[in-house]
MARLO-115571 format. One record per atom (N, C-alpha, C, O, CB): residue number from 1; residue in one letter; atom name; x negated, y, z negated. Coordinates in Angstrom, 3 decimals. Glycine has a CB too. Example, Ala and Ser with C-alpha at 12.3 -4.5 7.8 and 13.67 -1.06 7.14 Angstrom:
 pos code site        u        v        w
   1    A    N  -13.190   -5.690   -7.800
   1    A   CA  -12.300   -4.500   -7.800
   1    A    C  -13.200   -3.300   -7.800
   1    A    O  -14.236   -3.319   -8.465
   1    A   CB  -11.308   -4.473   -9.046
   2    S    N  -12.850   -2.250   -7.080
   2    S   CA  -13.670   -1.060   -7.140
   2    S    C  -12.900    0.030   -7.870
   2    S    O  -13.409    1.138   -8.039
   2    S   CB  -14.084   -0.598   -5.725
// end
This chain:
 pos code site        u        v        w
   1    M    N  -13.442   -7.966  -14.717
   1    M   CA  -14.704   -8.338  -14.339
   1    M    C  -13.806   -9.558  -13.215
   1    M    O  -12.782  -10.173  -13.512
   1    M   CB  -15.932   -8.915  -15.825
   2    W    N  -14.545   -9.631  -11.951
   2    W   CA  -14.392  -10.264  -11.057
   2    W    C  -15.610  -11.378  -10.668
   2    W    O  -15.334  -12.447  -10.122
   2    W   CB  -14.082   -9.351  -10.211
   3    A    N  -16.712  -11.065  -10.950
   3    A   CA  -17.804  -11.816   -9.980
   3    A    C  -18.631  -11.384  -11.093
   3    A    O  -18.414  -10.538  -11.960
   3    A   CB  -18.219  -11.300   -8.191
   4    S    N  -20.166  -12.559  -10.770
   4    S   CA  -21.400  -12.423  -11.517
   4    S    C  -22.480  -12.415  -10.526
   4    S    O  -22.527  -13.214   -9.591
   4    S   CB  -21.599  -13.533  -12.557
   5    T    N  -23.439  -11.401  -10.772
   5    T   CA  -24.492  -11.321   -9.850
   5    T    C  -25.626  -11.995  -10.634
   5    T    O  -25.858  -11.589  -11.773
   5    T   CB  -24.803   -9.820   -9.368
   6    P    N  -26.289  -12.911  -10.154
   6    P   CA  -27.731  -13.310  -11.034
   6    P    C  -28.635  -12.545   -9.920
   6    P    O  -28.201  -12.091   -8.861
   6    P   CB  -28.196  -15.350  -11.282
   7    S    N  -29.680  -12.505  -10.273
   7    S   CA  -30.895  -12.093   -9.345
   7    S    C  -32.077  -12.685   -9.433
   7    S    O  -32.332  -13.346  -10.440
   7    S   CB  -31.245  -10.837   -9.474
   8    S    N  -32.868  -12.574   -8.555
   8    S   CA  -34.015  -13.343   -8.367
   8    S    C  -35.316  -12.030   -7.817
   8    S    O  -35.491  -11.491   -6.724
   8    S   CB  -33.573  -14.714   -7.096
   9    I    N  -36.013  -11.890   -9.104
   9    I   CA  -36.663  -10.466   -8.586
   9    I    C  -38.417  -10.792   -8.089
   9    I    O  -39.334  -11.120   -8.842
   9    I   CB  -36.594   -9.141  -10.139
  10    R    N  -38.459  -10.638   -7.046
  10    R   CA  -40.044  -11.037   -6.906
  10    R    C  -40.817  -10.164   -5.811
  10    R    O  -40.118   -9.741   -4.890
  10    R   CB  -40.201  -12.686   -6.433
  11    Q    N  -41.932   -9.904   -5.804
  11    Q   CA  -42.763   -9.177   -4.560
  11    Q    C  -42.301   -9.469   -3.388
  11    Q    O  -41.732   -8.591   -2.739
  11    Q   CB  -44.194   -9.510   -4.433
  12    T    N  -42.457  -10.793   -2.872
  12    T   CA  -41.964  -11.185   -1.695
  12    T    C  -41.041  -12.217   -1.487
  12    T    O  -41.295  -13.421   -1.450
  12    T   CB  -42.844  -11.422   -1.052
  13    P    N  -39.592  -11.492   -1.308
  13    P   CA  -38.632  -12.573   -1.687
  13    P    C  -38.183  -13.850   -0.576
  13    P    O  -37.667  -14.958   -0.717
  13    P   CB  -37.347  -11.777   -2.072
  14    T    N  -38.600  -13.176    0.401
  14    T   CA  -38.487  -14.189    1.939
  14    T    C  -38.370  -15.478    1.907
  14    T    O  -37.607  -16.047    2.688
  14    T   CB  -39.659  -14.175    2.845
  15    G    N  -39.122  -16.165    0.978
  15    G   CA  -39.369  -17.703    0.689
  15    G    C  -37.996  -18.205    0.154
  15    G    O  -37.306  -18.926    0.875
  15    G   CB  -40.647  -17.998   -0.489
  16    V    N  -37.509  -17.780   -1.307
  16    V   CA  -36.636  -17.454   -1.990
  16    V    C  -35.499  -17.735   -1.300
  16    V    O  -34.797  -18.696   -1.612
  16    V   CB  -36.775  -16.313   -2.391
  17    R    N  -35.144  -16.747   -0.076
  17    R   CA  -34.075  -16.442    0.272
  17    R    C  -33.705  -17.350    1.863
  17    R    O  -32.651  -17.361    2.499
  17    R   CB  -34.134  -14.862    0.242
  18    A    N  -35.093  -18.092    2.170
  18    A   CA  -34.928  -18.981    2.904
  18    A    C  -34.529  -20.103    2.310
  18    A    O  -33.626  -20.701    2.896
  18    A   CB  -35.837  -19.108    3.543
  19    F    N  -34.915  -20.552    1.358
  19    F   CA  -34.533  -21.800    0.620
  19    F    C  -33.067  -21.740   -0.105
  19    F    O  -32.538  -22.834   -0.305
  19    F   CB  -35.661  -22.072   -0.486
  20    L    N  -32.319  -20.502   -0.541
  20    L   CA  -31.280  -20.720   -0.603
  20    L    C  -30.392  -20.661    0.415
  20    L    O  -29.257  -21.112    0.262
  20    L   CB  -31.042  -20.229   -1.337
  21    R    N  -30.873  -19.989    1.808
  21    R   CA  -30.295  -20.447    2.905
  21    R    C  -30.254  -21.515    3.780
  21    R    O  -29.232  -21.703    4.439
  21    R   CB  -30.437  -19.861    3.405
  22    D    N  -31.204  -22.237    3.886
  22    D   CA  -31.660  -23.515    4.296
  22    D    C  -31.633  -24.314    3.480
  22    D    O  -30.664  -25.060    3.618
  22    D   CB  -32.732  -23.598    4.738
  23    V    N  -32.260  -24.545    2.641
  23    V   CA  -32.185  -25.816    1.602
  23    V    C  -31.034  -26.051    0.622
  23    V    O  -30.718  -27.222    0.413
  23    V   CB  -33.348  -25.756    0.699
  24    L    N  -30.324  -24.999   -0.048
  24    L   CA  -29.269  -25.054   -0.916
  24    L    C  -27.754  -24.828    0.468
  24    L    O  -26.648  -25.339    0.290
  24    L   CB  -29.558  -23.590   -2.347
  25    G    N  -28.118  -23.967    1.740
  25    G   CA  -26.794  -23.939    2.578
  25    G    C  -25.850  -22.932    1.809
  25    G    O  -24.629  -22.930    1.963
  25    G   CB  -26.048  -25.523    2.709
  26    L    N  -26.308  -22.357    1.243
  26    L   CA  -26.000  -20.622    0.434
  26    L    C  -25.375  -19.912    1.717
  26    L    O  -26.014  -20.001    2.766
  26    L   CB  -27.795  -19.496   -0.214
  27    K    N  -24.330  -19.304    1.708
  27    K   CA  -23.784  -18.321    2.223
  27    K    C  -24.416  -17.051    1.996
  27    K    O  -24.743  -16.810    0.834
  27    K   CB  -22.621  -18.331    1.873
  28    S    N  -24.710  -15.980    3.101
  28    S   CA  -25.070  -14.498    2.654
  28    S    C  -24.532  -13.607    3.503
  28    S    O  -24.086  -13.922    4.605
  28    S   CB  -26.531  -14.176    2.594
  29    V    N  -24.544  -12.312    2.988
  29    V   CA  -24.373  -11.251    3.790
  29    V    C  -25.705  -10.300    3.546
  29    V    O  -26.518  -10.382    2.625
  29    V   CB  -22.959  -10.565    3.459
  30    D    N  -25.676   -9.265    4.781
  30    D   CA  -26.809   -8.157    4.859
  30    D    C  -26.264   -7.183    3.897
  30    D    O  -25.174   -6.759    4.282
  30    D   CB  -27.082   -7.444    6.417
  31    A    N  -26.690   -6.643    2.677
  31    A   CA  -26.165   -5.626    1.833
  31    A    C  -27.139   -4.232    2.950
  31    A    O  -26.774   -3.071    2.767
  31    A   CB  -26.689   -5.939   -0.254
  32    G    N  -27.962   -4.415    3.703
  32    G   CA  -28.518   -3.498    4.437
  32    G    C  -29.875   -3.629    3.829
  32    G    O  -30.167   -4.004    2.693
  32    G   CB  -27.832   -2.128    4.415
  33    H    N  -30.567   -3.286    4.709
  33    H   CA  -32.579   -3.408    4.852
  33    H    C  -33.021   -4.610    4.570
  33    H    O  -33.969   -4.865    3.828
  33    H   CB  -33.603   -2.460    3.709
  34    G    N  -32.243   -5.491    5.245
  34    G   CA  -32.483   -7.061    5.097
  34    G    C  -32.356   -7.801    3.564
  34    G    O  -32.641   -8.987    3.397
  34    G   CB  -34.027   -7.327    5.622
  35    W    N  -31.816   -6.780    2.326
  35    W   CA  -31.376   -7.362    1.418
  35    W    C  -30.335   -8.253    1.701
  35    W    O  -29.433   -7.824    2.420
  35    W   CB  -31.121   -6.588    0.626
  36    L    N  -30.257   -9.609    1.213
  36    L   CA  -29.140  -10.678    1.453
  36    L    C  -28.855  -10.912    0.306
  36    L    O  -29.730  -11.052   -0.547
  36    L   CB  -29.409  -11.946    2.185
  37    I    N  -27.180  -11.032   -0.038
  37    I   CA  -26.542  -11.464   -1.521
  37    I    C  -25.996  -12.581   -0.935
  37    I    O  -25.472  -12.652    0.177
  37    I   CB  -25.363  -10.415   -2.403
  38    F    N  -26.202  -13.739   -2.026
  38    F   CA  -25.463  -15.138   -1.303
  38    F    C  -24.533  -15.085   -2.222
  38    F    O  -24.540  -14.461   -3.283
  38    F   CB  -26.273  -16.749   -1.176
  39    A    N  -23.258  -16.167   -1.504
  39    A   CA  -22.249  -16.669   -1.999
  39    A    C  -22.826  -17.894   -2.830
  39    A    O  -23.475  -18.764   -2.250
  39    A   CB  -21.255  -16.948   -0.942
  40    A    N  -22.565  -17.955   -4.296
  40    A   CA  -23.072  -18.743   -5.331
  40    A    C  -21.761  -20.016   -5.497
  40    A    O  -20.569  -19.861   -5.232
  40    A   CB  -23.377  -17.662   -6.807
  41    P    N  -22.397  -21.187   -5.984
  41    P   CA  -21.546  -22.056   -6.381
  41    P    C  -20.662  -21.450   -7.288
  41    P    O  -20.877  -20.262   -7.526
  41    P   CB  -22.141  -23.122   -6.865
  42    P    N  -19.191  -22.298   -8.157
  42    P   CA  -18.484  -21.700   -9.406
  42    P    C  -19.480  -21.912  -10.434
  42    P    O  -20.333  -22.798  -10.390
  42    P   CB  -17.031  -22.393   -9.819
  43    A    N  -19.321  -20.971  -11.464
  43    A   CA  -20.090  -20.962  -12.476
  43    A    C  -19.437  -21.223  -13.965
  43    A    O  -18.209  -21.134  -13.971
  43    A   CB  -20.717  -19.765  -12.359
  44    E    N  -19.823  -21.416  -14.753
  44    E   CA  -19.517  -21.294  -16.217
  44    E    C  -20.552  -20.732  -17.254
  44    E    O  -21.752  -20.979  -17.132
  44    E   CB  -19.190  -22.599  -16.662
  45    V    N  -20.156  -20.125  -18.065
  45    V   CA  -21.245  -19.163  -18.679
  45    V    C  -21.117  -20.063  -20.467
  45    V    O  -20.188  -20.392  -21.204
  45    V   CB  -20.608  -16.949  -18.560
  46    A    N  -22.359  -20.140  -20.502
  46    A   CA  -22.246  -20.469  -22.026
  46    A    C  -23.310  -19.820  -23.082
  46    A    O  -24.494  -19.823  -22.745
  46    A   CB  -22.386  -22.022  -22.159
  47    T    N  -23.124  -19.536  -23.725
  47    T   CA  -23.940  -19.234  -25.410
  47    T    C  -24.689  -19.838  -26.457
  47    T    O  -24.099  -20.448  -27.349
  47    T   CB  -23.222  -18.973  -26.219
  48    H    N  -25.927  -19.731  -26.443
  48    H   CA  -26.456  -21.155  -27.499
  48    H    C  -27.273  -20.088  -28.289
  48    H    O  -27.605  -18.960  -27.926
  48    H   CB  -27.626  -22.799  -26.665
  49    P    N  -27.558  -20.859  -29.682
  49    P   CA  -28.548  -20.446  -30.505
  49    P    C  -29.732  -20.601  -30.095
  49    P    O  -29.943  -21.427  -29.207
  49    P   CB  -28.496  -20.932  -31.569
  50    T    N  -31.093  -19.618  -30.807
  50    T   CA  -32.226  -19.856  -30.061
  50    T    C  -32.842  -20.348  -31.299
  50    T    O  -32.254  -20.232  -32.375
  50    T   CB  -32.923  -18.640  -29.208
  51    E    N  -34.022  -20.904  -31.195
  51    E   CA  -34.618  -21.396  -32.319
  51    E    C  -35.449  -20.337  -33.102
  51    E    O  -35.568  -19.192  -32.666
  51    E   CB  -35.426  -22.520  -31.927
  52    E    N  -35.891  -20.653  -34.006
  52    E   CA  -36.419  -19.279  -35.003
  52    E    C  -37.616  -19.021  -33.998
  52    E    O  -37.673  -17.795  -33.911
  52    E   CB  -37.026  -19.643  -36.992
  53    S    N  -38.266  -19.387  -33.468
  53    S   CA  -39.455  -18.324  -32.872
  53    S    C  -39.035  -18.078  -31.670
  53    S    O  -39.884  -17.454  -31.035
  53    S   CB  -41.016  -18.831  -32.751
  54    E    N  -38.214  -18.270  -31.163
  54    E   CA  -37.298  -18.436  -29.521
  54    E    C  -36.744  -16.668  -29.523
  54    E    O  -36.131  -16.203  -30.485
  54    E   CB  -35.387  -20.018  -29.585
  55    K    N  -37.044  -15.957  -28.449
  55    K   CA  -36.665  -14.365  -28.019
  55    K    C  -35.112  -14.982  -27.405
  55    K    O  -34.883  -16.182  -27.252
  55    K   CB  -38.013  -13.381  -26.529
  56    P    N  -34.359  -14.123  -27.174
  56    P   CA  -33.043  -14.228  -26.950
  56    P    C  -33.255  -13.804  -25.365
  56    P    O  -33.751  -12.738  -25.002
  56    P   CB  -32.029  -13.274  -27.991
  57    H    N  -32.792  -14.824  -24.524
  57    H   CA  -33.323  -14.960  -23.176
  57    H    C  -32.130  -15.038  -22.291
  57    H    O  -31.060  -15.206  -22.876
  57    H   CB  -34.261  -16.206  -23.007
  58    H    N  -32.105  -14.945  -20.925
  58    H   CA  -31.024  -15.861  -20.215
  58    H    C  -31.694  -16.959  -19.242
  58    H    O  -32.811  -16.748  -18.769
  58    H   CB  -29.983  -14.898  -19.289
  59    E    N  -30.884  -18.290  -18.923
  59    E   CA  -31.616  -18.943  -18.228
  59    E    C  -30.515  -19.612  -17.087
  59    E    O  -29.543  -20.100  -17.664
  59    E   CB  -32.464  -19.886  -19.154
  60    L    N  -30.467  -19.725  -15.738
  60    L   CA  -30.146  -20.101  -14.671
  60    L    C  -30.053  -21.665  -14.478
  60    L    O  -31.170  -22.182  -14.453
  60    L   CB  -30.943  -19.490  -13.896
  61    F    N  -29.132  -22.439  -14.354
  61    F   CA  -29.036  -23.835  -13.803
  61    F    C  -28.091  -24.032  -13.241
  61    F    O  -27.036  -23.522  -13.619
  61    F   CB  -29.098  -24.794  -14.551
  62    L    N  -28.164  -24.940  -12.014
  62    L   CA  -27.322  -25.023  -10.811
  62    L    C  -27.161  -26.837  -11.863
  62    L    O  -27.840  -27.598  -12.553
  62    L   CB  -28.253  -24.718   -8.675
  63    M    N  -25.598  -26.655  -11.231
  63    M   CA  -25.219  -28.195  -11.911
  63    M    C  -24.752  -29.138  -10.748
  63    M    O  -24.137  -28.747   -9.756
  63    M   CB  -23.841  -28.118  -13.137
  64    C    N  -25.139  -30.478  -11.011
  64    C   CA  -24.737  -31.662  -10.300
  64    C    C  -24.052  -32.913  -10.265
  64    C    O  -24.921  -33.726  -10.578
  64    C   CB  -25.374  -31.935  -10.094
  65    D    N  -23.215  -33.397  -10.106
  65    D   CA  -22.783  -34.995  -10.461
  65    D    C  -23.642  -35.771  -10.829
  65    D    O  -23.372  -36.501  -11.783
  65    D   CB  -22.256  -35.753   -9.468
  66    D    N  -25.111  -35.871  -10.112
  66    D   CA  -25.749  -37.082  -10.169
  66    D    C  -27.141  -36.487   -9.735
  66    D    O  -27.491  -36.206   -8.589
  66    D   CB  -25.073  -38.299   -9.232
  67    L    N  -27.911  -36.347  -10.991
  67    L   CA  -29.240  -35.776  -10.680
  67    L    C  -30.290  -36.513   -9.954
  67    L    O  -31.326  -35.940   -9.618
  67    L   CB  -29.803  -35.426  -11.816
  68    K    N  -30.035  -37.960   -9.652
  68    K   CA  -31.180  -38.469   -9.056
  68    K    C  -30.694  -38.546   -7.637
  68    K    O  -31.492  -38.472   -6.702
  68    K   CB  -31.700  -39.831   -9.680
  69    V    N  -29.489  -38.684   -7.469
  69    V   CA  -29.164  -38.552   -5.444
  69    V    C  -29.266  -36.783   -5.189
  69    V    O  -29.321  -36.364   -4.032
  69    V   CB  -26.856  -39.264   -4.775
  70    T    N  -29.279  -36.104   -6.019
  70    T   CA  -29.390  -34.255   -5.613
  70    T    C  -31.197  -34.152   -5.609
  70    T    O  -31.687  -33.452   -4.722
  70    T   CB  -28.457  -32.834   -7.326
  71    M    N  -31.983  -34.730   -6.427
  71    M   CA  -33.056  -34.757   -6.676
  71    M    C  -33.865  -35.679   -5.274
  71    M    O  -35.050  -35.472   -5.011
  71    M   CB  -33.072  -35.269   -8.141
  72    K    N  -33.100  -36.582   -4.557
  72    K   CA  -33.564  -37.032   -3.165
  72    K    C  -33.406  -36.093   -2.394
  72    K    O  -34.340  -35.444   -1.922
  72    K   CB  -32.948  -38.132   -2.579
  73    E    N  -32.165  -35.886   -2.154
  73    E   CA  -31.701  -35.151   -1.662
  73    E    C  -32.869  -33.796   -1.013
  73    E    O  -33.293  -33.542    0.115
  73    E   CB  -30.697  -34.955   -2.601
  74    L    N  -33.083  -33.141   -2.428
  74    L   CA  -34.170  -31.955   -1.999
  74    L    C  -35.504  -32.336   -1.868
  74    L    O  -36.372  -31.486   -1.667
  74    L   CB  -34.252  -30.825   -2.991
  75    A    N  -35.770  -33.571   -1.965
  75    A   CA  -37.338  -34.352   -1.560
  75    A    C  -37.111  -34.374   -0.099
  75    A    O  -37.765  -33.646    0.648
  75    A   CB  -37.691  -36.174   -2.244
  76    D    N  -36.357  -35.049    0.258
  76    D   CA  -36.129  -35.099    1.713
  76    D    C  -36.151  -33.552    2.626
  76    D    O  -36.588  -33.530    3.777
  76    D   CB  -34.649  -35.823    1.841
  77    K    N  -35.706  -32.501    2.048
  77    K   CA  -36.033  -31.129    2.436
  77    K    C  -37.343  -30.522    2.085
  77    K    O  -37.603  -29.399    2.515
  77    K   CB  -35.092  -30.314    1.915
  78    G    N  -38.230  -31.194    1.307
  78    G   CA  -39.699  -30.935    0.989
  78    G    C  -39.682  -29.775   -0.587
  78    G    O  -40.496  -28.906   -0.899
  78    G   CB  -40.519  -30.063    2.655
  79    V    N  -38.691  -30.132   -1.149
  79    V   CA  -38.266  -29.795   -2.413
  79    V    C  -38.948  -30.361   -3.861
  79    V    O  -38.429  -31.308   -4.451
  79    V   CB  -36.955  -30.157   -2.343
  80    K    N  -39.755  -29.911   -4.201
  80    K   CA  -40.601  -30.513   -5.358
  80    K    C  -39.638  -30.051   -6.655
  80    K    O  -39.191  -28.919   -6.842
  80    K   CB  -42.370  -29.816   -5.424
  81    C    N  -39.473  -31.045   -7.365
  81    C   CA  -38.809  -30.904   -8.637
  81    C    C  -39.644  -31.414  -10.187
  81    C    O  -40.448  -32.286  -10.517
  81    C   CB  -37.475  -31.765   -8.393
  82    G    N  -39.237  -30.797  -10.547
  82    G   CA  -39.829  -31.173  -12.354
  82    G    C  -39.695  -32.518  -12.834
  82    G    O  -39.088  -33.471  -12.344
  82    G   CB  -38.925  -30.354  -13.614
  83    P    N  -40.393  -32.418  -13.909
  83    P   CA  -39.933  -34.202  -14.510
  83    P    C  -38.261  -34.060  -15.009
  83    P    O  -37.628  -33.006  -15.064
  83    P   CB  -41.143  -34.842  -16.358
  84    V    N  -37.816  -35.284  -15.311
  84    V   CA  -36.222  -35.246  -15.887
  84    V    C  -36.504  -35.383  -17.192
  84    V    O  -37.367  -36.141  -17.635
  84    V   CB  -35.088  -36.458  -15.388
  85    T    N  -35.635  -34.499  -17.988
  85    T   CA  -35.951  -34.945  -19.503
  85    T    C  -34.217  -35.198  -19.824
  85    T    O  -33.170  -35.061  -19.191
  85    T   CB  -36.928  -33.471  -20.688
  86    E    N  -34.472  -35.474  -20.673
  86    E   CA  -32.753  -35.858  -21.476
  86    E    C  -32.883  -35.053  -22.992
  86    E    O  -33.747  -35.055  -23.869
  86    E   CB  -32.422  -38.091  -21.890
  87    A    N  -30.912  -34.030  -22.744
  87    A   CA  -30.985  -33.572  -23.564
  87    A    C  -29.574  -34.143  -23.898
  87    A    O  -28.949  -34.825  -23.085
  87    A   CB  -31.427  -32.313  -23.497
  88    R    N  -28.983  -33.746  -25.464
  88    R   CA  -27.459  -34.424  -25.269
  88    R    C  -26.578  -33.786  -24.429
  88    R    O  -25.600  -34.393  -23.991
  88    R   CB  -26.664  -34.509  -26.528
  89    W    N  -26.861  -32.323  -24.070
  89    W   CA  -26.082  -32.061  -23.039
  89    W    C  -26.162  -32.270  -21.929
  89    W    O  -25.162  -31.922  -21.301
  89    W   CB  -25.892  -31.247  -22.970
  90    G    N  -27.281  -32.897  -21.112
  90    G   CA  -27.626  -33.549  -19.687
  90    G    C  -28.586  -33.907  -19.558
  90    G    O  -29.332  -34.087  -20.521
  90    G   CB  -27.551  -32.954  -18.654
  91    L    N  -29.007  -34.198  -18.066
  91    L   CA  -30.047  -34.666  -17.555
  91    L    C  -30.462  -33.362  -17.108
  91    L    O  -29.817  -32.553  -16.441
  91    L   CB  -29.903  -35.784  -16.604
  92    I    N  -31.696  -33.267  -17.596
  92    I   CA  -32.284  -31.889  -17.003
  92    I    C  -33.433  -31.875  -15.687
  92    I    O  -33.705  -33.020  -15.324
  92    I   CB  -33.049  -31.168  -18.295
  93    T    N  -34.155  -30.776  -14.909
  93    T   CA  -35.056  -31.191  -14.397
  93    T    C  -35.100  -29.655  -13.819
  93    T    O  -34.090  -29.039  -14.158
  93    T   CB  -34.945  -32.548  -13.600
  94    S    N  -36.033  -28.873  -13.021
  94    S   CA  -36.541  -27.706  -12.363
  94    S    C  -36.651  -27.988  -10.858
  94    S    O  -37.072  -29.003  -10.301
  94    S   CB  -37.900  -27.294  -12.962
  95    I    N  -36.235  -26.995  -10.398
  95    I   CA  -36.714  -26.668   -8.590
  95    I    C  -37.746  -25.850   -8.831
  95    I    O  -37.692  -24.849   -9.546
  95    I   CB  -35.521  -25.769   -7.402
  96    H    N  -38.802  -26.294   -8.184
  96    H   CA  -40.101  -25.276   -7.744
  96    H    C  -39.549  -24.410   -6.609
  96    H    O  -39.206  -24.940   -5.552
  96    H   CB  -41.589  -26.168   -7.124
  97    L    N  -39.466  -23.228   -6.782
  97    L   CA  -39.025  -22.283   -5.620
  97    L    C  -40.438  -21.759   -4.822
  97    L    O  -41.574  -21.909   -5.271
  97    L   CB  -38.096  -20.868   -6.304
  98    P    N  -40.190  -21.298   -3.907
  98    P   CA  -41.306  -20.760   -3.294
  98    P    C  -41.838  -19.837   -3.696
  98    P    O  -41.021  -19.007   -4.093
  98    P   CB  -41.196  -20.501   -2.297
  99    G    N  -43.160  -19.443   -3.838
  99    G   CA  -43.456  -18.245   -3.744
  99    G    C  -43.870  -18.471   -5.525
  99    G    O  -44.850  -17.809   -5.866
  99    G   CB  -42.170  -17.111   -3.056
 100    G    N  -43.414  -19.070   -6.307
 100    G   CA  -43.355  -19.558   -7.231
 100    G    C  -42.239  -19.430   -8.245
 100    G    O  -41.198  -19.055   -7.706
 100    G   CB  -44.281  -19.338   -7.528
 101    G    N  -42.113  -19.674   -9.856
 101    G   CA  -40.668  -19.711  -10.339
 101    G    C  -40.350  -21.102  -10.229
 101    G    O  -41.086  -21.956   -9.734
 101    G   CB  -39.625  -18.798   -9.509
 102    E    N  -38.916  -21.330  -10.848
 102    E   CA  -38.511  -22.694  -11.063
 102    E    C  -36.563  -22.123  -11.475
 102    E    O  -36.261  -21.107  -12.100
 102    E   CB  -39.734  -23.630  -12.645
 103    L    N  -35.785  -22.938  -11.009
 103    L   CA  -34.521  -22.956  -11.338
 103    L    C  -34.241  -24.198  -11.558
 103    L    O  -34.549  -25.173  -10.872
 103    L   CB  -33.718  -22.403  -10.493
 104    G    N  -33.482  -24.140  -12.805
 104    G   CA  -32.722  -25.385  -13.561
 104    G    C  -32.056  -25.865  -12.866
 104    G    O  -31.604  -25.132  -11.986
 104    G   CB  -31.934  -25.230  -14.636
 105    L    N  -31.613  -27.377  -12.865
 105    L   CA  -30.930  -28.187  -12.199
 105    L    C  -30.303  -29.232  -13.534
 105    L    O  -31.042  -29.594  -14.449
 105    L   CB  -31.915  -28.857  -10.980
 106    Y    N  -29.291  -29.502  -13.475
 106    Y   CA  -29.200  -30.477  -14.433
 106    Y    C  -27.587  -31.562  -14.090
 106    Y    O  -26.661  -31.065  -13.450
 106    Y   CB  -29.220  -29.526  -16.022
 107    Q    N  -27.548  -32.293  -14.361
 107    Q   CA  -26.476  -33.094  -14.970
 107    Q    C  -25.952  -33.048  -15.719
 107    Q    O  -26.565  -33.508  -16.682
 107    Q   CB  -26.518  -33.856  -15.184
 108    P    N  -24.446  -32.523  -16.097
 108    P   CA  -23.789  -32.681  -17.322
 108    P    C  -23.206  -33.656  -18.481
 108    P    O  -22.316  -34.414  -18.095
 108    P   CB  -23.141  -32.271  -17.072
 109    K    N  -23.602  -33.750  -19.928
 109    K   CA  -22.891  -35.153  -19.925
 109    K    C  -21.651  -34.392  -20.889
 109    K    O  -20.833  -35.156  -21.399
 109    K   CB  -23.944  -36.762  -20.732
 110    H    N  -21.501  -32.880  -21.146
 110    H   CA  -20.378  -32.222  -21.662
 110    H    C  -19.474  -32.222  -20.297
 110    H    O  -19.663  -32.353  -19.087
 110    H   CB  -20.752  -30.683  -22.346
 111    P    N  -18.346  -31.991  -21.222
 111    P   CA  -17.005  -31.612  -20.478
 111    P    C  -17.167  -30.285  -19.679
 111    P    O  -17.809  -29.401  -20.246
 111    P   CB  -15.757  -31.419  -21.560
 112    T    N  -16.769  -30.077  -18.684
 112    T   CA  -17.019  -28.435  -17.888
 112    T    C  -15.917  -28.326  -17.753
 112    T    O  -15.160  -29.283  -17.915
 112    T   CB  -17.834  -28.090  -16.438
 113    V    N  -15.414  -26.862  -17.342
 113    V   CA  -14.437  -25.713  -17.334
 113    V    C  -14.426  -25.756  -16.101
 113    V    O  -13.305  -25.345  -15.801
 113    V   CB  -14.714  -24.336  -17.963
 114    L    N  -15.188  -26.092  -14.818
 114    L   CA  -14.901  -26.331  -13.247
 114    L    C  -14.126  -27.034  -12.994
 114    L    O  -13.400  -26.824  -12.022
 114    L   CB  -15.766  -26.754  -12.482
 115    K    N  -13.963  -28.361  -13.937
 115    K   CA  -13.202  -29.393  -13.733
 115    K    C  -11.571  -29.035  -14.083
 115    K    O  -10.785  -29.954  -13.851
 115    K   CB  -13.819  -30.521  -14.569
 116    L    N  -11.039  -27.843  -14.590
 116    L   CA   -9.887  -27.825  -15.105
 116    L    C   -9.069  -27.505  -14.000
 116    L    O   -7.851  -27.401  -14.142
 116    L   CB   -9.783  -27.000  -16.201
// end
């Protein structure tokens, strides 16, 4: 394996494509027929236990060094974020995506493999 490909599946992807390109500044290639594939930031993968009532699922979070600063930068670009909550592993919010849905954003408190 040499890469991962998280996907955002929606009826009208135009707004999210513009968000990834214009707001987050991600570079892309056209895979054909206007299907854009974006370069993602470096990643790490974690697996956690669920609560008894939870179904297994996947989540996608972007990470930042300073949540308050990142939220201000996003707000300056017209992006709305959810409330900030504190978990033992970091400060967490969500980014509201065009057309609905959310993307997690957090400032980790834990060691990260990205700085090895």
